[in-house]
C-alpha positions as CSV (number, residue, x, y, z in Angstrom):
1,M,0.0,-0.2,0.1
2,I,1.4,3.5,-1.2
3,D,1.5,5.9,1.4
4,N,1.2,9.2,-0.4
5,N,1.2,11.8,2.9
6,L,5.0,11.0,3.5
7,K,7.7,13.8,2.3
8,P,8.8,13.1,-1.3
9,V,11.7,11.4,-0.7
10,E,10.3,9.3,1.7
11,C,7.6,8.4,-0.9
12,I,9.9,7.2,-3.5
13,R,11.8,5.0,-0.9
14,Q,8.7,2.9,-0.4
15,G,9.1,-0.5,-1.6
16,I,13.0,-0.7,-1.2
17,D,12.2,-4.4,0.3
18,V,10.0,-5.3,-2.3
19,W,12.7,-4.0,-4.9
20,A,15.0,-6.7,-3.4
21,D,12.5,-9.6,-3.2
22,T,11.0,-9.3,-6.6
23,L,14.8,-8.8,-8.2
24,K,15.5,-12.2,-6.8
25,K,12.5,-13.4,-8.4
26,I,13.3,-12.3,-11.8
27,K,17.0,-13.4,-11.3
28,A,15.7,-16.9,-10.8
29,L,13.3,-17.3,-13.8
30,D,14.3,-19.8,-16.3
31,I,13.1,-17.9,-19.7
32,P,12.7,-19.8,-22.7
33,V,13.7,-17.5,-25.8
34,A,12.1,-19.4,-28.5
35,E,9.0,-17.3,-28.8
36,A,8.6,-13.5,-29.3
37,W,7.3,-13.0,-25.5
38,G,10.5,-15.0,-24.1
39,K,12.9,-12.9,-26.5
40,Y,10.9,-9.7,-24.7
41,F,11.1,-10.9,-21.1
42,A,15.1,-11.9,-21.8
43,A,15.8,-8.2,-23.1
44,A,13.7,-6.6,-20.4
45,R,15.5,-8.6,-17.4
46,K,18.9,-7.8,-18.7
47,N,18.1,-4.2,-18.6
48,I,16.5,-4.8,-14.9
49,L,19.6,-6.7,-13.9
50,R,22.4,-3.9,-15.3
51,A,20.3,-1.3,-13.4
52,A,20.8,-3.3,-10.2
53,E,24.3,-3.7,-11.1
54,F,24.4,0.1,-11.1
55,E,22.9,0.1,-7.9
56,Q,25.4,-2.1,-6.4
57,M,28.1,0.0,-7.8
58,L,26.9,3.6,-6.3
59,K,26.5,1.4,-2.9
60,Q,30.0,0.2,-2.9
61,D,31.8,3.3,-4.3
62,P,29.5,6.4,-4.4
63,E,31.9,8.3,-6.2
64,F,33.5,5.8,-8.7
65,K,36.9,6.2,-7.6
66,G,37.8,2.3,-7.6
67,F,36.2,2.0,-11.4
68,T,38.5,3.1,-14.5
69,L,37.1,5.3,-17.1
70,E,37.1,2.3,-19.4
71,Q,35.0,0.0,-17.1
72,L,32.5,2.9,-16.6
73,Q,32.1,3.4,-20.5
74,K,31.6,-0.3,-20.9
75,Q,28.9,-0.4,-18.4
76,N,27.4,2.5,-19.6
77,H,27.6,1.4,-23.1
78,E,26.0,-2.0,-22.2
79,Y,23.0,-0.4,-20.6
80,F,22.3,1.8,-23.6
81,A,23.4,-0.3,-26.6
82,E,19.8,-1.4,-27.6
83,V,18.6,2.1,-28.2
84,L,21.7,3.3,-30.2
85,P,21.2,3.7,-34.1
86,G,21.7,0.6,-36.1
87,A,20.9,-3.2,-36.7
88,D,22.5,-4.1,-33.5
89,G,20.9,-1.5,-31.4
90,Y,17.6,0.1,-32.0
91,D,16.6,-1.4,-35.3
92,A,16.1,-4.7,-33.1
93,C,15.0,-3.2,-29.6
94,F,11.5,-3.8,-28.0
95,A,11.2,-0.2,-27.6
96,N,11.4,0.4,-31.3
97,P,7.2,0.2,-32.7
98,D,8.5,-1.1,-35.8
99,Y,10.5,-4.0,-34.4
100,A,7.8,-4.6,-31.6
101,A,4.8,-4.5,-34.3
102,A,6.6,-6.8,-36.4
103,M,7.0,-9.4,-33.5
104,F,3.4,-9.0,-31.9
105,G,1.3,-7.2,-34.4
106,L,0.3,-4.0,-34.3
107,Q,-2.1,-3.2,-31.4
108,L,0.0,-5.5,-28.8
109,G,3.3,-4.3,-30.4
110,Q,2.6,-1.0,-29.5
111,L,1.8,-1.6,-26.1
112,V,5.3,-3.9,-25.8
113,S,7.1,-0.6,-27.1
114,T,5.8,1.5,-24.7
115,L,6.2,-1.0,-21.8
116,H,10.0,-1.6,-22.4
117,A,10.6,1.9,-23.0
118,H,8.7,2.8,-19.6
119,M,11.1,0.1,-18.0
120,R,14.2,1.4,-19.8
121,N,14.0,4.3,-16.9
122,Y,15.2,2.1,-14.3
123,L,18.8,3.5,-14.2
124,S,17.1,6.9,-13.5
125,W,15.2,5.3,-10.9
126,V,18.1,3.7,-9.4
127,R,20.2,6.7,-9.5
128,I,17.5,8.9,-7.4
129,G,16.5,6.0,-5.1
130,N,12.9,5.6,-6.6
131,Y,12.3,2.3,-5.0
132,S,8.3,2.6,-5.2
133,Q,8.5,2.9,-9.2
134,L,11.3,0.2,-8.9
135,S,9.2,-2.1,-7.1
136,S,5.9,-1.6,-8.9
137,C,7.6,-2.3,-12.0
138,N,9.4,-5.4,-10.9
139,N,5.9,-6.5,-9.7
140,L,4.6,-5.7,-13.3
141,Y,7.3,-7.6,-14.9
142,L,6.4,-10.3,-12.9
143,S,2.7,-10.0,-13.4
144,F,3.3,-9.9,-17.3
145,Y,5.3,-12.8,-17.1
146,E,2.8,-15.0,-15.1
147,L,0.2,-14.2,-17.8
148,W,2.3,-15.5,-20.6
149,E,3.0,-18.7,-18.5
150,K,-0.6,-19.1,-18.4
151,G,-1.1,-18.5,-22.1
152,S,-3.3,-15.3,-21.5
153,I,-1.6,-12.3,-22.2
154,G,-3.7,-10.7,-24.6
155,F,-4.1,-7.2,-25.6
156,E,-6.8,-5.9,-23.0
157,N,-5.6,-7.7,-19.7
158,A,-1.9,-6.4,-20.2
159,L,-3.4,-3.0,-21.1
160,G,-5.5,-3.3,-17.5
161,L,-2.0,-4.1,-16.0
162,F,0.1,-1.4,-17.2
163,S,-2.6,1.4,-17.0
164,A,-3.0,0.0,-13.4
165,H,0.5,0.7,-12.9
166,M,0.7,4.0,-14.3
167,L,-2.3,5.3,-12.1
168,E,-0.8,3.7,-9.1
169,Q,2.2,5.8,-9.4
170,L,0.8,8.9,-10.9
171,E,0.8,10.8,-7.6
172,I,4.3,10.1,-6.3
173,T,5.9,10.9,-9.7
174,T,4.3,14.1,-9.9
175,T,4.9,15.1,-6.5
176,F,8.4,14.3,-6.8
177,G,8.7,16.0,-10.1
178,L,7.7,19.0,-8.6
179,Y,9.9,18.8,-5.5
180,Q,12.7,18.0,-7.7
181,A,12.4,21.2,-9.9
182,N,11.7,23.5,-6.8
183,D,13.1,22.5,-3.5
184,P,16.9,22.7,-3.0
185,E,16.4,20.1,-0.3
186,F,17.0,17.7,-3.1
187,S,20.6,17.6,-3.4
188,L,21.6,14.5,-5.1
189,Y,22.8,16.2,-8.3
190,R,24.4,19.4,-6.6
191,D,26.1,16.7,-4.5
192,I,27.8,15.2,-7.6
193,L,28.8,18.4,-8.6
194,E,30.3,19.6,-5.3
195,S,32.3,16.6,-4.8
196,A,33.7,15.7,-8.4
197,D,37.1,16.5,-9.4
198,F,36.1,18.0,-12.8
199,S,39.6,17.0,-14.5
200,D,38.5,13.5,-13.9
201,L,35.8,12.4,-16.1
202,R,34.7,9.3,-14.4
203,Y,32.1,11.9,-12.5
204,L,30.2,11.7,-15.4
205,Y,29.0,8.4,-15.1
206,R,27.4,8.9,-11.6
207,F,24.4,10.5,-13.1
208,G,23.1,7.3,-14.9
209,I,22.6,8.9,-18.2
210,Y,24.3,7.9,-21.5
211,V,27.5,9.5,-22.2
212,K,28.2,9.9,-25.3
213,P,32.0,11.0,-26.6
214,E,30.9,14.6,-27.7
215,I,30.2,14.8,-23.6
216,L,33.4,13.9,-22.7
217,K,35.0,16.3,-25.2
218,M,32.7,19.4,-23.8
219,A,33.5,18.0,-20.3
220,G,37.2,18.2,-20.8
221,F,37.1,21.4,-22.8
222,I,35.0,23.1,-19.4
223,A,37.4,21.5,-17.4
224,S,40.4,22.9,-19.1
225,Y,38.7,26.4,-19.6
226,P,40.4,29.3,-17.8
227,E,38.8,29.3,-14.0
228,A,38.6,33.1,-14.1
229,D,37.0,33.5,-17.7
230,L,34.5,30.7,-16.3
231,R,33.9,32.2,-13.2
232,S,32.8,35.7,-15.4
233,L,30.6,33.9,-17.4
234,A,28.6,32.4,-14.4
235,K,28.6,36.0,-12.9
236,N,27.5,37.3,-15.7
237,H,24.7,34.9,-16.4
238,V,23.4,35.2,-12.7
239,E,23.5,39.3,-13.2
240,A,21.6,38.8,-16.3
241,F,18.8,36.9,-14.4
242,L,18.6,39.4,-11.5
243,N,18.7,42.3,-13.9
244,S,15.5,40.8,-15.6
245,F,13.7,41.5,-12.0
246,V,15.0,45.0,-12.1
247,R,13.6,45.1,-15.7
248,K,10.3,44.3,-14.2
249,N,10.5,46.6,-11.2
250,L,10.6,43.4,-8.8
251,D,12.9,42.5,-5.8
252,Y,14.6,39.3,-6.6
253,R,15.2,39.0,-2.5
254,K,11.5,38.5,-2.2
255,K,12.0,34.9,-3.4
256,K,14.1,31.9,-1.8
257,Y,15.3,29.8,-4.6
258,A,16.4,29.3,-8.3
259,R,16.8,26.6,-10.4
260,V,20.2,25.8,-12.7
261,I,19.5,23.8,-15.6
262,Y,22.8,23.0,-17.8
263,P,23.7,20.7,-20.4
264,M,25.8,17.6,-19.6
265,G,29.6,18.4,-20.0
266,M,29.0,21.8,-18.4
267,E,28.7,20.4,-14.6
268,K,31.8,23.0,-13.8
269,L,29.6,25.9,-15.3
270,G,26.4,24.8,-13.7
271,L,28.1,24.5,-10.2
272,M,29.7,27.9,-10.7
273,M,26.1,29.3,-11.3
274,A,24.7,27.9,-8.3
275,Q,27.6,29.0,-6.1
276,E,27.0,32.8,-7.6
277,L,23.3,32.6,-6.9
278,A,23.9,30.9,-3.2
279,A,25.9,34.2,-2.6
280,K,23.2,36.4,-3.6
281,G,20.9,34.6,-1.4
282,L,19.1,32.3,-3.6
283,P,20.0,28.6,-3.1
284,A,19.6,26.8,-6.4
285,S,17.9,23.3,-6.8
286,I,19.8,21.5,-9.7
287,G,18.2,18.3,-11.4
288,A,19.9,16.0,-13.7
289,P,21.8,17.6,-16.6
290,D,20.1,18.2,-19.8
291,T,21.2,15.9,-23.1
292,S,19.8,14.7,-26.2
293,G,19.8,10.9,-25.6
294,A,21.3,7.9,-27.0
295,N,19.1,8.0,-30.2
296,E,16.8,11.1,-31.0
297,Q,14.7,8.4,-33.3
298,Y,14.3,6.5,-30.0
299,S,12.5,9.9,-28.1
300,Y,10.8,10.8,-31.2
301,D,9.1,7.5,-31.6
302,L,7.7,7.3,-28.1
303,R,6.4,10.7,-27.5
304,H,2.7,9.9,-27.7
305,N,3.0,6.8,-25.6
306,S,0.8,7.9,-23.1
307,A,-2.0,7.5,-25.8
308,L,-1.9,4.0,-24.8
309,Y,-3.7,4.4,-21.4
310,F,-4.8,8.6,-21.8
311,D,-8.5,9.1,-21.0
312,Q,-10.5,11.3,-19.0
313,K,-10.0,9.1,-16.1
314,F,-6.4,9.4,-16.2
315,A,-6.6,13.1,-16.7
316,D,-8.7,14.0,-13.8
317,Q,-6.3,11.7,-11.5
318,R,-3.5,13.9,-13.3
319,I,-5.1,17.0,-12.2
320,A,-5.9,15.9,-8.7
321,A,-2.1,14.8,-8.0
322,Y,-0.8,18.1,-9.3
323,E,-3.5,19.9,-7.1
324,N,-2.4,17.7,-4.2
325,A,1.5,18.1,-5.1
326,L,1.2,21.9,-5.2
327,A,-0.8,22.0,-1.8
328,K,2.4,20.1,-0.1
329,L,5.1,22.2,-2.0
330,Q,3.2,25.6,-2.3
331,D,5.9,27.4,-0.1
332,K,8.7,26.2,-2.2
333,V,7.0,26.9,-5.5
334,K,6.0,30.2,-4.3
335,G,9.4,30.9,-3.3
336,Q,11.2,30.1,-6.7
337,A,12.7,33.2,-8.4
338,G,12.8,31.2,-11.7
339,P,15.3,29.0,-13.9
340,L,18.7,29.8,-15.2
341,V,19.1,27.7,-18.2
342,V,22.2,26.8,-20.4
343,Q,21.4,25.4,-23.6
344,L,23.9,23.5,-26.4
345,F,23.5,24.1,-30.4
346,G,25.0,22.5,-33.0
347,E,24.1,18.8,-32.6
348,K,23.6,16.9,-35.9
349,P,20.1,18.1,-37.2
350,F,17.7,15.6,-36.9
351,V,15.1,14.7,-39.3
352,P,13.0,11.8,-38.2
353,V,12.0,8.5,-39.8
354,I,8.1,8.7,-40.1
355,K,6.6,5.2,-38.9
356,N,3.0,4.1,-39.1
357,T,3.5,1.9,-36.0
358,V,3.8,4.6,-33.7
359,L,1.4,5.6,-31.2
360,T,-0.7,8.8,-31.7
361,M,-3.2,10.6,-29.8
362,S,-6.9,10.5,-31.0
363,E,-8.6,13.4,-31.5
364,E,-10.7,13.1,-28.4
365,Q,-7.2,12.5,-26.5
366,D,-6.2,15.9,-27.8
367,K,-9.0,17.9,-26.3
368,I,-8.5,16.0,-22.9
369,Q,-4.9,16.7,-23.1
370,H,-5.4,20.3,-23.7
371,V,-7.8,21.0,-21.1
372,T,-6.0,18.9,-18.6
373,Q,-2.5,21.1,-19.4
374,G,-4.4,24.3,-19.1
375,K,-5.7,23.6,-15.9
376,I,-2.6,22.6,-14.7
377,T,-0.6,25.5,-15.8
378,R,-3.4,28.0,-14.3
379,M,-3.0,26.0,-11.2
380,Y,0.7,26.4,-11.2
381,Y,0.5,30.1,-12.1
382,Q,-2.0,30.7,-9.2
383,T,0.0,29.5,-7.0
384,A,3.3,31.3,-8.1
385,P,2.1,34.3,-10.4
386,R,4.3,34.7,-13.6
387,E,4.7,38.0,-13.3
388,E,6.7,37.7,-9.9
389,A,9.4,35.3,-11.4
390,S,11.9,35.5,-14.1
391,F,14.3,33.5,-16.0
392,S,17.2,33.6,-18.2
393,M,18.6,31.5,-21.2
394,I,22.0,31.0,-22.7
395,A,23.4,29.2,-25.5
396,F,26.9,27.9,-26.6
397,P,27.9,25.1,-29.0
398,S,28.0,21.6,-28.6
399,T,31.4,19.7,-29.9
400,E,29.2,18.3,-32.6
401,I,29.5,21.4,-34.2
402,G,32.7,20.4,-35.8
403,E,36.3,21.2,-36.1
404,N,35.7,25.0,-35.5
405,F,34.1,24.4,-32.1
406,A,36.6,26.1,-30.0
407,D,36.5,29.3,-32.7
408,I,32.5,29.2,-32.8
409,F,32.6,29.0,-28.6
410,R,34.6,32.2,-28.6
411,D,32.7,33.9,-30.9
412,T,29.4,32.7,-29.3
413,L,31.0,34.1,-25.7
414,E,31.5,37.3,-27.7
415,I,27.8,37.8,-29.1
416,N,26.4,36.7,-25.6
417,T,28.2,39.6,-23.8
418,L,27.5,42.8,-26.1
419,D,26.6,46.1,-24.6
420,N,23.0,45.9,-23.4
421,M,22.3,49.8,-23.4
422,R,24.3,50.3,-27.0
423,Y,21.9,48.0,-28.5
424,A,18.7,49.6,-26.4
425,K,19.3,53.0,-27.9
426,I,19.5,51.7,-31.4
427,Q,16.5,49.6,-31.1
428,Q,14.6,52.8,-29.8
429,Y,14.9,54.5,-33.1
430,M,12.7,51.8,-34.8
431,I,10.5,51.5,-32.2
432,D,9.6,55.2,-32.3
433,I,8.7,54.8,-36.0
434,L,6.7,51.3,-35.3
435,D,4.4,53.1,-32.6
436,Q,3.1,55.2,-35.4
437,A,2.5,52.4,-37.8
438,E,-1.1,50.7,-38.4
439,Y,0.6,47.6,-39.7
440,V,4.1,46.1,-40.7
441,H,4.5,44.7,-44.0
442,V,7.0,41.9,-44.3
443,R,8.0,40.7,-48.3
444,G,10.7,38.2,-49.0
445,V,13.4,38.3,-51.7
446,Q,12.5,36.8,-55.0
447,G,12.5,33.0,-54.5
448,N,11.1,33.2,-51.0
449,E,7.2,33.6,-50.8
450,T,7.1,35.4,-47.6
451,D,4.4,38.3,-48.2
452,F,2.8,39.0,-44.5
453,R,0.8,42.1,-43.3
454,V,1.4,42.3,-39.2
455,Q,-1.4,44.4,-37.9
456,L,-0.5,46.3,-34.7
457,H,-2.5,47.8,-31.9
458,L,-3.4,51.8,-31.8
459,V,-1.4,54.0,-29.7
460,A,-4.1,56.3,-28.0
461,E,-1.8,58.1,-26.0
462,P,1.8,58.3,-27.9
463,T,3.4,59.9,-25.1
464,K,2.8,57.1,-22.5
465,E,2.3,54.3,-24.5
466,T,4.5,51.9,-26.8
467,L,3.8,48.9,-28.8
468,F,7.2,47.2,-28.3
469,E,9.4,45.7,-25.8
470,N,13.2,47.2,-26.2
471,C,14.6,43.5,-25.5
472,V,18.3,43.3,-24.3
473,A,20.4,40.3,-22.7
474,D,18.6,39.3,-19.3
475,V,15.8,36.9,-20.2
476,N,16.9,35.9,-23.4
477,I,20.5,36.2,-24.3
478,P,22.2,37.4,-26.6
479,V,20.9,40.8,-27.0
480,G,19.1,42.2,-29.9
481,E,15.3,42.5,-30.5
482,I,12.2,44.2,-30.4
483,F,9.0,42.6,-30.2
484,T,5.1,43.1,-29.8
485,S,1.9,41.1,-29.6
486,P,0.2,41.9,-33.0
487,K,-3.7,42.2,-33.3
488,L,-4.9,38.9,-35.0
489,T,-7.8,40.8,-37.1
490,G,-6.1,42.1,-40.3
491,T,-3.0,39.9,-39.8
492,D,-2.8,37.9,-43.1
493,G,-0.4,36.3,-45.2
494,V,2.3,33.9,-45.9
495,L,5.5,33.1,-44.1
496,H,8.2,30.9,-46.0
497,V,11.6,30.0,-44.6
498,A,13.8,27.7,-46.8
499,D,15.9,25.9,-43.8
500,I,15.3,26.3,-40.1
501,F,15.5,24.3,-37.0
502,L,12.7,24.3,-34.4
503,R,12.9,22.5,-31.3
504,N,15.8,19.9,-32.4
505,L,13.7,19.2,-35.9
506,R,14.6,20.4,-39.0
507,Y,12.4,21.9,-41.6
508,Y,12.8,22.6,-45.0
509,N,10.6,25.2,-47.0
510,L,8.6,25.4,-44.2
511,K,5.4,27.6,-45.2
512,L,2.3,28.9,-42.9
513,T,-0.3,30.8,-44.2
514,F,-2.3,32.9,-42.1
515,K,-5.9,34.6,-42.0
516,D,-6.9,37.0,-39.4
517,G,-4.2,36.1,-37.3
518,M,-4.7,32.1,-37.4
519,V,-2.7,29.3,-39.3
520,V,-4.8,28.3,-42.0
521,D,-2.4,26.1,-44.0
522,Y,1.1,24.6,-43.6
523,S,3.6,22.6,-45.4
524,C,7.3,21.9,-45.8
525,S,9.5,19.5,-48.5
526,N,11.0,17.3,-46.1
527,F,9.4,14.2,-47.4
528,A,8.4,13.1,-50.8
529,D,4.8,12.5,-49.7
530,E,2.7,15.9,-49.1
531,A,0.6,14.2,-46.6
532,D,3.9,13.1,-44.7
533,N,5.0,16.8,-44.8
534,R,1.6,18.2,-43.5
535,K,1.7,15.8,-40.8
536,Y,5.1,16.4,-39.8
537,V,4.2,20.1,-39.1
538,F,1.1,19.5,-37.8
539,D,2.4,17.1,-35.2
540,N,5.5,19.0,-34.2
541,L,4.4,22.6,-34.4
542,L,0.4,22.7,-34.0
543,K,-0.8,19.7,-32.0
544,P,-3.1,19.3,-30.0
545,N,-4.3,22.5,-31.3
546,K,-6.0,22.5,-34.6
547,T,-4.4,26.1,-35.6
548,L,-2.4,28.5,-33.7
549,P,-2.5,32.2,-33.7
550,L,0.5,34.6,-34.2
551,G,1.5,35.4,-30.7
552,E,4.3,37.6,-31.3
553,F,6.1,39.6,-34.2
554,A,9.7,40.7,-33.7
555,I,12.8,42.3,-35.4
556,G,16.1,41.0,-34.5
557,T,18.9,43.1,-34.4
558,N,22.1,41.2,-33.8
559,T,23.8,41.3,-36.9
560,L,27.1,40.0,-35.3
561,A,25.6,36.6,-34.9
562,Y,24.1,36.6,-38.2
563,R,27.6,37.2,-39.3
564,M,29.2,34.4,-37.0
565,A,26.5,32.2,-38.7
566,G,27.6,32.9,-42.1
567,K,31.2,32.7,-41.3
568,Y,31.0,29.0,-40.0
569,D,28.2,28.2,-42.2
570,I,25.9,27.1,-39.3
571,R,22.7,29.1,-39.5
572,H,20.5,25.7,-39.6
573,L,22.3,24.4,-36.6
574,L,21.8,27.8,-34.1
575,P,19.1,27.5,-31.6
576,I,16.3,29.6,-31.5
577,L,17.6,31.7,-28.6
578,I,20.2,33.3,-31.1
579,T,18.4,32.9,-34.6
580,E,15.6,35.1,-33.3
581,K,18.0,37.7,-33.0
582,M,19.2,37.5,-36.7
583,G,16.1,38.9,-38.6
584,P,12.1,39.2,-38.0
585,H,10.9,36.2,-36.4
586,F,7.0,35.4,-36.2
587,A,5.9,33.3,-32.9
588,I,3.2,31.1,-33.6
589,G,1.3,30.1,-30.2
590,D,0.8,32.3,-27.1
591,T,2.3,35.7,-26.7
592,C,5.4,36.6,-24.6
593,Y,3.2,38.0,-21.8
594,A,0.9,34.9,-21.5
595,Y,-0.6,34.6,-17.8
596,E,0.8,38.1,-17.0
597,E,-1.3,40.4,-19.8
598,D,-2.4,42.2,-16.9
599,S,0.5,43.4,-15.1
600,P,1.7,46.7,-16.2
601,H,5.1,46.3,-18.7
602,F,7.2,49.3,-19.3
603,S,9.5,49.6,-22.1
604,L,13.5,49.9,-21.2
605,L,14.6,53.3,-22.5
606,S,11.1,55.3,-23.0
607,K,9.4,54.0,-19.9
608,K,6.4,54.2,-21.8
609,L,3.7,51.8,-20.9
610,I,3.6,48.5,-23.5
611,I,-0.2,48.3,-24.4
612,A,0.4,45.4,-26.8
613,T,0.5,42.7,-24.5
614,G,-2.6,40.3,-25.5
615,N,-4.8,39.6,-28.7
616,E,-8.2,38.7,-29.6
617,K,-7.2,35.1,-28.3
618,S,-5.6,35.8,-25.2
619,S,-8.3,37.9,-24.2
620,L,-10.6,35.2,-23.6
621,R,-8.9,34.5,-20.3
622,K,-11.6,36.7,-18.9
623,T,-14.6,35.0,-20.2
624,D,-13.2,31.4,-20.8
625,P,-9.6,30.8,-19.6
626,S,-9.5,27.1,-21.1
627,Q,-9.6,28.7,-24.5
628,A,-7.3,31.5,-24.0
629,Y,-4.0,29.7,-24.1
630,T,-2.5,27.2,-26.8
631,G,0.5,26.0,-24.4
632,K,2.9,26.7,-27.5
633,H,5.3,29.2,-28.6
634,T,7.6,28.7,-31.1
635,D,9.6,31.5,-32.9
636,I,10.5,31.4,-36.6
637,T,13.0,33.4,-37.8
638,L,13.2,34.9,-41.3
639,P,17.1,35.8,-42.2
640,Y,18.2,39.2,-43.1
641,D,19.1,38.0,-46.6
642,M,15.6,36.6,-47.4
643,L,14.3,40.1,-46.8
644,A,13.4,42.4,-49.5
645,E,11.5,44.7,-46.9
646,I,10.2,45.2,-43.5
647,S,8.1,48.6,-43.5
648,A,6.1,50.4,-41.0
649,V,2.9,51.5,-43.0
650,K,0.7,54.2,-41.4
651,A,-3.1,54.8,-41.6
652,D,-2.5,57.0,-44.6
653,G,-0.5,54.6,-46.5
654,T,3.0,56.3,-46.0
655,R,5.7,53.5,-45.9
656,I,8.7,53.8,-43.6
657,P,11.4,51.3,-44.4
658,I,12.8,49.5,-41.5
659,I,14.6,46.9,-43.1
660,A,15.3,47.4,-47.3
661,D,17.1,44.8,-49.4
662,G,18.6,43.3,-46.3
663,L,19.9,45.9,-44.5
664,F,18.5,48.4,-41.5
665,A,17.0,51.7,-43.2
666,V,16.2,53.6,-40.0
667,A,18.3,56.8,-39.1
668,G,20.5,55.7,-36.2
669,T,20.6,52.1,-37.2
670,E,23.5,51.9,-39.3
671,E,25.8,50.5,-37.2
672,L,23.9,47.2,-37.4
673,N,24.7,46.9,-41.1
674,E,28.7,46.9,-40.5
675,P,28.4,43.1,-40.0
676,L,26.0,42.5,-42.6
677,K,28.4,44.4,-45.1
678,R,31.5,42.6,-44.2
679,P,32.9,39.6,-46.1
């Protein structure tokens, strides 16, 4: 019997004895492997026993000092080998829906694929000591095995077992997830960082995460990076985060905690950021390092696995579990100042293989999911209002970017530390003109089909009101954009980008057509079949929404970043955090002010009130909150060299060019053109 009234750490440790007992039973099984089920149970047991071996390693030698790097690499590789790309790995893995469907048929194969992927989490459960999940999964494995021995392992009873397991664990996993993210009391990963010798890369294997060669290279690079420079980088990021509170007229000292999120291989920087935050009175919660995993196709195939068991009953229990978790942890959640995030870019662009065997959400499930997520988001912001917290994000190249990695890292550091006020002054010249406009016209060069009218709000009191945020490097580093929330009615046209990387996926010839601010058509050219192209765009940019509004229009001004992208031919590898500063961008989904539209926002230099914080969609928050937000915000940038013009058009038809033929045209912005003209 699970006791959910215990502290989060105590909750997950329930079942430690059951884990040990069931592990013995699983070890003792004599599994015949002639049939598909026998092969499955043998493969699943292998993973369970390897996770148990990892547990013993942690108990005997928590810092792995007694193991060689080669031993740790071998152990790490063996656990993740079955999901690595290739004929000997993921192609013949039961988590692969194609393979599972070939072995069991489509319906049962989808269940086996979902089950196997779920049970591949054993290593992370062992790492955090989640014996509740470990023991429950062991019992699930034994129950499936018993059904097989009896010859009664049909789809319905198998699904019943799996669904019951997911419901049983829902409250514990929800509470612990919220606890991990918000409470510095959870110190497991911070303890790893504080005890690590970063010059000894064995520390990476203590996380229980796949360590690919590029991570080892990054960790070595960061370990040897000049200490003073790395410390300066950590300080600058923390200062940017704190400055974001100043911009919002908030006192960060009213908060108690912050959160540090960093990519695997940059642990030394992550620790320094946590130390700098602590010095400011904000102890940081630190989770496991971010990583793209062993195989992006594996993650992509399984992204909708909850479709197997997700229904209204599960959704209701998820909402109840989240409500209970918030009640338990409300002081920690309220005390959170927000996250400081370091991202990597430059990993090999991923274009997935489209499979007919993967699970997808039905239309009804999509509706339930949308409503559920909306309720959860509103609950969170009712507990911790968005306008009272902040965040800060910065990005650096991955070693996967190629032989110019060190040079690109140096140049990225330069663009991440540009002078904020210098850009703010230049950007204000554009804002002053755009505040006079009825709409903005964006048109692509020949060969680019972009022809877009962005309808702006009306500035009734020009001396006190403005439409655009003058954005510098605090929440979104690097510096360099102005942005607004357009009106939807009257916002029409086509946006066309030849090659872009969005949310770790690559799109060729992405086209979105808008009518009154809503997406009415979409396509790309990734695949030969147009239906596959439409499905790819819908699944990854729109779903679960049938359409999305234009939530933001912005003009990026960081031409140095654009020049760097051209210098190394890495434009398609840059993250949206940087590319959004390299031309106009259009965000589909919610506005930048979602859930804080009614709080006052003031422009950096003019101190004028920003009146364009919402649109016709977000205004529904006052009458039907469930329909006001989409849960999406994806920035799509059109590069400077694809631009014929961006013009501010006044009510009388007067056109004032902001960018003409790829160059800035407003007096006072000439400096921005220098990097664009340099070879």
